[in-house]
C-alpha positions as CSV (number, residue, x, y, z in Angstrom):
1,M,-124.8,81.3,-80.3
2,S,-124.8,84.4,-78.1
3,I,-127.2,87.2,-78.4
4,V,-124.5,89.6,-79.5
5,N,-123.5,87.4,-82.4
6,Y,-127.2,87.0,-83.4
7,I,-127.6,90.8,-83.5
8,K,-124.4,91.3,-85.5
9,D,-125.4,88.6,-88.0
10,S,-128.9,90.1,-88.3
11,F,-127.6,93.6,-89.1
12,K,-125.1,92.1,-91.6
13,E,-127.9,90.2,-93.3
14,L,-130.1,93.3,-93.4
15,N,-127.3,95.3,-95.0
16,T,-126.1,92.8,-97.5
17,N,-128.8,90.3,-98.4
18,V,-132.1,92.3,-98.2
19,T,-133.2,94.3,-101.2
20,W,-134.8,97.5,-100.0
21,M,-137.2,99.6,-102.0
22,P,-136.0,103.1,-103.1
23,W,-136.6,105.9,-100.5
24,P,-139.1,107.9,-102.7
25,E,-141.2,104.7,-103.3
26,A,-141.2,104.0,-99.6
27,Q,-142.4,107.5,-98.9
28,K,-145.2,107.3,-101.4
29,T,-146.3,103.9,-100.1
30,T,-146.3,105.2,-96.5
31,V,-148.6,108.1,-97.6
32,V,-151.0,105.7,-99.4
33,V,-151.2,103.4,-96.3
34,A,-151.8,106.4,-94.0
35,V,-154.6,107.8,-96.3
36,F,-156.4,104.5,-96.5
37,T,-156.0,103.9,-92.8
38,I,-157.8,107.3,-92.1
39,I,-160.5,106.5,-94.7
40,F,-161.1,103.1,-93.2
41,A,-161.2,104.5,-89.6
42,I,-163.8,107.1,-90.7
43,A,-165.9,104.4,-92.4
44,I,-165.8,102.3,-89.3
45,F,-166.8,105.3,-87.2
46,F,-169.9,105.9,-89.4
47,V,-170.9,102.2,-89.4
48,D,-170.5,102.2,-85.6
49,K,-172.7,105.3,-85.2
50,F,-175.3,103.8,-87.6
51,F,-175.6,100.7,-85.5
52,Q,-175.6,102.7,-82.2
53,F,-178.4,104.9,-83.5
54,G,-180.4,101.8,-84.6
55,L,-179.9,100.0,-81.4
56,D,-180.8,103.1,-79.3
57,K,-184.0,103.4,-81.2
58,Y,-184.8,99.7,-80.9
59,F,-184.2,99.7,-77.1
60,N,-186.2,102.9,-76.6
61,L,-189.2,101.1,-78.0
62,F,-189.4,99.1,-74.7
63,N,-189.2,102.1,-72.3
């Protein structure tokens, strides 16, 4: 099977056999994922700063 046939068959399958969610639902889902990604990133930032602060204080005890 050549690569060209593979690509043609893949596009045909995506257009005929795959059930896609409606466009408005895809937009809402994308917004939800983006918001939770930002919230998670902010939470990780604060946890990192907390541990950095704690470790800085700990190592400064030995100076």
